C-alpha positions in Angstrom: 0.0 0.0 0.0 1.2 3.5 -0.7 0.0 6.6 1.2 0.4 9.8 -0.8 -0.7 13.5 -0.4 -3.0 15.0 -3.0 -0.1 17.1 -4.3 1.8 14.0 -5.3 -1.2 11.9 -6.4 -0.6 12.3 -10.1 2.7 10.5 -10.0 1.2 7.3 -8.5 -2.2 6.9 -10.2 -1.0 3.7 -11.9 -1.0 2.0 -8.5 -4.8 1.9 -8.5 -6.2 0.0 -5.4 -2.9 0.1 -3.6 -3.1 3.9 -3.3 -4.4 5.8 -0.4 -4.7 9.6 -0.4 -4.1 11.2 3.0 -3.5 14.8 4.3 0.0 15.9 5.1 -0.6 15.9 8.8 -1.7 12.2 8.7 1.4 11.3 6.6 3.5 12.9 9.3 1.9 10.8 11.9 2.6 7.6 10.0 6.2 8.4 9.1 9.3 8.3 11.3 10.7 11.2 9.2 10.4 14.9 9.9 9.8 15.5 6.2 8.0 12.8 4.3 8.3 14.1 0.7 4.6 13.3 0.3 4.7 9.6 -0.1 5.1 6.5 2.1 5.1 2.8 1.1 3.9 -0.1 3.2 5.2 -3.6 2.4 5.5 -7.0 4.1 8.7 -7.9 5.8 9.4 -11.3 4.0 12.2 -13.7 4.9 13.3 -16.9 3.2 15.5 -20.0 3.8 19.2 -20.7 3.4 18.3 -23.0 0.5 16.8 -20.0 -1.4 19.7 -17.8 -0.4 22.2 -20.3 -1.8 20.7 -19.7 -5.3 21.6 -16.0 -5.3 24.8 -14.7 -7.0 26.0 -12.8 -3.9 25.1 -13.4 -0.3 25.9 -10.7 2.2 26.8 -12.2 5.6 27.2 -9.4 8.1 28.5 -10.6 11.4 27.4 -8.5 14.4 27.0 -5.4 12.3 25.1 -2.8 14.3 25.3 0.3 12.2 22.3 0.7 9.9 24.1 3.0 7.5 26.8 0.4 7.0 24.4 -2.4 6.3 22.3 -0.2 4.0 25.5 0.7 2.0 26.5 -2.9 1.7 23.1 -3.8 0.3 23.1 -1.0 -2.2 26.6 -1.9 -3.3 25.8 -5.6 -3.7 22.8 -4.8 -5.9 25.0 -2.4 -8.0 27.3 -5.3 -8.9 25.2 -8.4 -8.7 21.7 -9.1 -10.1 20.6 -11.6 -7.4 21.5 -10.7 -3.8 20.8 -12.5 -0.6 21.3 -11.4 3.0 21.9 -13.5 6.1 20.9 -11.8 9.4 22.1 -13.5 12.6 22.5 -12.6 16.3 23.7 -9.1 17.2 23.1 -7.7 13.7 20.9 -4.7 13.0 17.4 -5.4 11.7 17.5 -5.0 7.9 13.8 -3.8 8.0 14.5 -1.0 10.5 13.7 2.5 9.2 17.3 3.6 9.1 18.5 0.6 7.1 15.6 0.8 4.7 16.3 4.5 4.1 20.1 3.8 3.7 19.2 1.2 0.9 16.9 3.8 -0.7 14.2 1.2 -0.6 16.3 -1.5 -2.4 15.9 -3.9 0.5 12.8 -5.1 -1.3 15.0 -6.6 -4.0 17.0 -8.7 -1.5 16.3 -12.2 -0.4 16.6 -12.0 3.4 17.1 -15.0 5.7 17.3 -14.9 9.5 19.5 -17.4 11.3 20.3 -18.3 14.9 23.7 -19.9 14.4 26.4 -18.4 12.2 28.5 -21.5 12.1 25.7 -23.9 11.1 24.6 -21.4 8.4 28.0 -21.3 6.9 28.1 -25.1 6.9 24.8 -25.3 5.1 25.8 -22.7 2.5 29.1 -24.5 1.9 27.2 -27.8 1.4 25.1 -26.0 -1.2 28.2 -25.0 -3.1 28.5 -21.4 -2.0 32.0 -20.0 -2.0 32.4 -18.5 1.5 34.9 -15.6 1.8 35.6 -13.5 4.9 36.7 -9.8 4.7 39.6 -9.4 7.2 42.4 -6.8 7.8 46.0 -7.0 6.6 46.1 -10.4 4.9 48.6 -11.1 2.1 47.1 -12.2 -1.2 45.1 -10.9 -4.1 41.9 -11.6 -6.0 43.7 -13.8 -8.5 44.3 -16.3 -5.7 40.6 -16.3 -4.7 38.2 -18.9 -6.1 36.1 -17.2 -8.8 33.1 -19.4 -8.2 29.6 -17.9 -7.9 27.5 -18.0 -5.8 29.6 -16.4 -3.1 29.0 -15.4 0.5 30.9 -12.4 1.8 31.4 -12.2 5.6 31.8 -8.6 6.8 32.2 -7.8 10.5 32.2 -4.6 12.5 35.2 -2.3 12.4 35.8 -2.9 16.1 35.4 -6.7 16.3 35.7 -8.0 12.7 34.4 -11.4 11.6 36.1 -13.3 14.5 38.6 -16.1 14.3 36.0 -18.8 15.0 34.0 -18.2 11.8 37.2 -18.2 9.7 37.3 -22.0 10.1 34.0 -22.3 8.2 35.2 -20.1 5.3 36.8 -21.1 2.0 39.1 -18.1 2.0 39.9 -14.7 3.4 40.5 -11.4 1.6 41.7 -8.0 2.6 42.2 -4.5 1.2 45.7 -3.1 1.1 45.9 0.3 2.7 48.5 2.8 4.0 49.6 2.2 7.5 48.4 5.5 8.9 44.8 4.4 8.2 44.0 1.7 10.8 40.8 0.4 9.2 37.9 1.1 6.9 34.3 1.0 8.0 32.1 -1.9 6.9 30.2 -0.1 4.3 33.3 1.2 2.5 35.4 -2.0 2.8 32.6 -4.2 1.8 31.7 -2.1 -1.2 35.3 -2.2 -2.4 35.4 -5.9 -2.0 32.1 -6.5 -3.7 33.2 -4.5 -6.8 36.5 -6.2 -7.1 35.0 -9.7 -6.5 32.4 -9.0 -9.2 35.3 -8.1 -11.6 37.2 -11.3 -10.7 34.1 -13.4 -11.2 33.4 -11.9 -14.6 30.0 -10.6 -13.5 28.5 -8.4 -16.3 27.7 -4.9 -15.0 25.7 -3.0 -17.7 27.6 0.2 -18.5 30.4 -0.7 -16.2 34.1 -0.9 -16.8 36.5 -3.7 -16.0 39.4 -3.0 -13.7 42.5 -5.3 -13.5 42.4 -7.6 -10.5 45.9 -6.9 -9.2 45.0 -6.0 -5.6 43.5 -7.8 -2.7 40.0 -7.0 -1.3 38.6 -7.0 2.2 39.2 -5.8 5.8 37.2 -6.1 8.9 34.6 -3.2 8.6 
Protein backbone atom coordinates (compact mmCIF):
# COMPACT_ATOMS: atom_id res chain seq x y z
CA UNK A 1 0.00 0.00 0.00
CA UNK A 2 1.17 3.54 -0.73
CA UNK A 3 0.04 6.60 1.22
CA UNK A 4 0.36 9.82 -0.76
CA UNK A 5 -0.71 13.46 -0.43
CA UNK A 6 -3.03 15.04 -2.99
CA UNK A 7 -0.11 17.12 -4.30
CA UNK A 8 1.82 13.96 -5.26
CA UNK A 9 -1.16 11.89 -6.40
CA UNK A 10 -0.63 12.30 -10.14
CA UNK A 11 2.73 10.49 -9.99
CA UNK A 12 1.20 7.34 -8.46
CA UNK A 13 -2.18 6.91 -10.17
CA UNK A 14 -0.99 3.69 -11.86
CA UNK A 15 -0.97 1.96 -8.45
CA UNK A 16 -4.77 1.86 -8.45
CA UNK A 17 -6.22 0.04 -5.44
CA UNK A 18 -2.87 0.08 -3.62
CA UNK A 19 -3.07 3.86 -3.33
CA UNK A 20 -4.44 5.83 -0.36
CA UNK A 21 -4.66 9.64 -0.44
CA UNK A 22 -4.10 11.22 2.99
CA UNK A 23 -3.51 14.77 4.27
CA UNK A 24 0.04 15.86 5.06
CA UNK A 25 -0.60 15.86 8.83
CA UNK A 26 -1.69 12.20 8.68
CA UNK A 27 1.37 11.29 6.64
CA UNK A 28 3.54 12.95 9.29
CA UNK A 29 1.90 10.75 11.95
CA UNK A 30 2.59 7.58 9.98
CA UNK A 31 6.20 8.37 9.12
CA UNK A 32 9.29 8.30 11.30
CA UNK A 33 10.74 11.16 9.23
CA UNK A 34 10.45 14.88 9.90
CA UNK A 35 9.82 15.53 6.20
CA UNK A 36 8.00 12.76 4.30
CA UNK A 37 8.30 14.08 0.74
CA UNK A 38 4.61 13.34 0.32
CA UNK A 39 4.68 9.57 -0.08
CA UNK A 40 5.11 6.51 2.15
CA UNK A 41 5.09 2.85 1.07
CA UNK A 42 3.91 -0.07 3.20
CA UNK A 43 5.18 -3.58 2.39
CA UNK A 44 5.46 -6.96 4.14
CA UNK A 45 8.75 -7.95 5.79
CA UNK A 46 9.37 -11.26 4.05
CA UNK A 47 12.17 -13.67 4.90
CA UNK A 48 13.35 -16.85 3.20
CA UNK A 49 15.47 -19.96 3.77
CA UNK A 50 19.17 -20.71 3.39
CA UNK A 51 18.29 -23.01 0.48
CA UNK A 52 16.85 -20.04 -1.40
CA UNK A 53 19.75 -17.79 -0.39
CA UNK A 54 22.19 -20.31 -1.84
CA UNK A 55 20.68 -19.71 -5.30
CA UNK A 56 21.63 -16.02 -5.28
CA UNK A 57 24.78 -14.74 -6.97
CA UNK A 58 26.01 -12.83 -3.94
CA UNK A 59 25.06 -13.43 -0.31
CA UNK A 60 25.89 -10.72 2.20
CA UNK A 61 26.82 -12.21 5.57
CA UNK A 62 27.20 -9.38 8.11
CA UNK A 63 28.53 -10.58 11.45
CA UNK A 64 27.39 -8.53 14.43
CA UNK A 65 27.04 -5.42 12.29
CA UNK A 66 25.13 -2.81 14.29
CA UNK A 67 25.34 0.34 12.20
CA UNK A 68 22.26 0.69 9.93
CA UNK A 69 24.10 2.98 7.52
CA UNK A 70 26.83 0.41 6.95
CA UNK A 71 24.36 -2.40 6.32
CA UNK A 72 22.33 -0.21 3.96
CA UNK A 73 25.48 0.71 2.05
CA UNK A 74 26.48 -2.94 1.70
CA UNK A 75 23.05 -3.83 0.33
CA UNK A 76 23.12 -1.00 -2.23
CA UNK A 77 26.64 -1.92 -3.33
CA UNK A 78 25.81 -5.61 -3.70
CA UNK A 79 22.79 -4.77 -5.87
CA UNK A 80 24.95 -2.44 -7.96
CA UNK A 81 27.31 -5.29 -8.90
CA UNK A 82 25.15 -8.44 -8.74
CA UNK A 83 21.67 -9.14 -10.11
CA UNK A 84 20.58 -11.58 -7.40
CA UNK A 85 21.51 -10.69 -3.83
CA UNK A 86 20.83 -12.51 -0.58
CA UNK A 87 21.31 -11.36 3.01
CA UNK A 88 21.92 -13.51 6.10
CA UNK A 89 20.88 -11.85 9.36
CA UNK A 90 22.08 -13.47 12.58
CA UNK A 91 22.52 -12.58 16.26
CA UNK A 92 23.69 -9.07 17.19
CA UNK A 93 23.12 -7.74 13.67
CA UNK A 94 20.91 -4.73 12.98
CA UNK A 95 17.37 -5.39 11.71
CA UNK A 96 17.47 -4.99 7.89
CA UNK A 97 13.84 -3.81 7.95
CA UNK A 98 14.45 -1.03 10.49
CA UNK A 99 13.65 2.47 9.15
CA UNK A 100 17.29 3.61 9.08
CA UNK A 101 18.47 0.57 7.12
CA UNK A 102 15.57 0.80 4.68
CA UNK A 103 16.33 4.48 4.06
CA UNK A 104 20.05 3.75 3.65
CA UNK A 105 19.16 1.23 0.91
CA UNK A 106 16.87 3.83 -0.73
CA UNK A 107 14.17 1.15 -0.63
CA UNK A 108 16.25 -1.46 -2.44
CA UNK A 109 15.92 -3.87 0.48
CA UNK A 110 12.76 -5.07 -1.29
CA UNK A 111 14.97 -6.61 -4.01
CA UNK A 112 17.02 -8.69 -1.55
CA UNK A 113 16.30 -12.24 -0.38
CA UNK A 114 16.61 -11.98 3.42
CA UNK A 115 17.12 -14.97 5.71
CA UNK A 116 17.25 -14.91 9.51
CA UNK A 117 19.47 -17.45 11.31
CA UNK A 118 20.27 -18.27 14.94
CA UNK A 119 23.67 -19.90 14.40
CA UNK A 120 26.39 -18.37 12.20
CA UNK A 121 28.52 -21.54 12.10
CA UNK A 122 25.68 -23.87 11.08
CA UNK A 123 24.55 -21.41 8.44
CA UNK A 124 28.03 -21.35 6.90
CA UNK A 125 28.14 -25.14 6.89
CA UNK A 126 24.81 -25.33 5.06
CA UNK A 127 25.85 -22.68 2.53
CA UNK A 128 29.11 -24.54 1.91
CA UNK A 129 27.25 -27.81 1.41
CA UNK A 130 25.08 -26.01 -1.17
CA UNK A 131 28.18 -25.02 -3.14
CA UNK A 132 28.49 -21.42 -1.99
CA UNK A 133 32.02 -19.96 -1.97
CA UNK A 134 32.43 -18.47 1.54
CA UNK A 135 34.86 -15.56 1.82
CA UNK A 136 35.65 -13.49 4.92
CA UNK A 137 36.72 -9.85 4.73
CA UNK A 138 39.58 -9.39 7.21
CA UNK A 139 42.35 -6.83 7.82
CA UNK A 140 45.95 -7.02 6.63
CA UNK A 141 46.13 -10.38 4.88
CA UNK A 142 48.59 -11.07 2.11
CA UNK A 143 47.14 -12.18 -1.22
CA UNK A 144 45.11 -10.89 -4.14
CA UNK A 145 41.92 -11.62 -6.03
CA UNK A 146 43.74 -13.79 -8.52
CA UNK A 147 44.29 -16.29 -5.72
CA UNK A 148 40.62 -16.34 -4.69
CA UNK A 149 38.25 -18.91 -6.14
CA UNK A 150 36.14 -17.21 -8.80
CA UNK A 151 33.11 -19.42 -8.25
CA UNK A 152 29.63 -17.95 -7.89
CA UNK A 153 27.51 -18.00 -5.77
CA UNK A 154 29.62 -16.41 -3.10
CA UNK A 155 28.97 -15.38 0.49
CA UNK A 156 30.91 -12.39 1.81
CA UNK A 157 31.36 -12.19 5.57
CA UNK A 158 31.78 -8.64 6.85
CA UNK A 159 32.25 -7.81 10.52
CA UNK A 160 32.22 -4.60 12.50
CA UNK A 161 35.20 -2.27 12.43
CA UNK A 162 35.76 -2.88 16.14
CA UNK A 163 35.43 -6.68 16.26
CA UNK A 164 35.71 -7.97 12.70
CA UNK A 165 34.43 -11.38 11.62
CA UNK A 166 36.07 -13.29 14.48
CA UNK A 167 38.60 -16.12 14.29
CA UNK A 168 36.03 -18.84 15.02
CA UNK A 169 34.04 -18.22 11.85
CA UNK A 170 37.15 -18.25 9.67
CA UNK A 171 37.33 -22.03 10.12
CA UNK A 172 34.04 -22.27 8.23
CA UNK A 173 35.17 -20.15 5.27
CA UNK A 174 36.82 -21.13 2.01
CA UNK A 175 39.14 -18.14 2.01
CA UNK A 176 39.94 -14.71 3.42
CA UNK A 177 40.47 -11.45 1.55
CA UNK A 178 41.71 -8.02 2.56
CA UNK A 179 42.16 -4.50 1.19
CA UNK A 180 45.72 -3.12 1.08
CA UNK A 181 45.92 0.33 2.67
CA UNK A 182 48.48 2.80 3.99
CA UNK A 183 49.61 2.15 7.55
CA UNK A 184 48.37 5.51 8.87
CA UNK A 185 44.77 4.38 8.23
CA UNK A 186 44.00 1.72 10.82
CA UNK A 187 40.81 0.39 9.23
CA UNK A 188 37.89 1.12 6.92
CA UNK A 189 34.26 1.01 8.01
CA UNK A 190 32.12 -1.93 6.94
CA UNK A 191 30.19 -0.07 4.26
CA UNK A 192 33.32 1.21 2.50
CA UNK A 193 35.40 -1.96 2.83
CA UNK A 194 32.56 -4.23 1.83
CA UNK A 195 31.71 -2.09 -1.19
CA UNK A 196 35.31 -2.17 -2.43
CA UNK A 197 35.43 -5.94 -1.99
CA UNK A 198 32.08 -6.49 -3.71
CA UNK A 199 33.17 -4.49 -6.76
CA UNK A 200 36.53 -6.23 -7.10
CA UNK A 201 35.00 -9.67 -6.55
CA UNK A 202 32.42 -8.97 -9.25
CA UNK A 203 35.26 -8.11 -11.61
CA UNK A 204 37.19 -11.25 -10.67
CA UNK A 205 34.09 -13.38 -11.16
CA UNK A 206 33.42 -11.87 -14.58
CA UNK A 207 30.00 -10.60 -13.54
CA UNK A 208 28.53 -8.40 -16.25
CA UNK A 209 27.67 -4.90 -15.04
CA UNK A 210 25.72 -2.95 -17.70
CA UNK A 211 27.57 0.25 -18.52
CA UNK A 212 30.39 -0.73 -16.17
CA UNK A 213 34.12 -0.91 -16.77
CA UNK A 214 36.51 -3.70 -16.00
CA UNK A 215 39.42 -3.04 -13.68
CA UNK A 216 42.49 -5.28 -13.51
CA UNK A 217 42.35 -7.57 -10.47
CA UNK A 218 45.86 -6.91 -9.22
CA UNK A 219 45.02 -5.98 -5.64
CA UNK A 220 43.49 -7.82 -2.72
CA UNK A 221 40.03 -7.02 -1.34
CA UNK A 222 38.61 -6.99 2.15
CA UNK A 223 39.19 -5.80 5.75
CA UNK A 224 37.18 -6.06 8.89
CA UNK A 225 34.63 -3.24 8.59
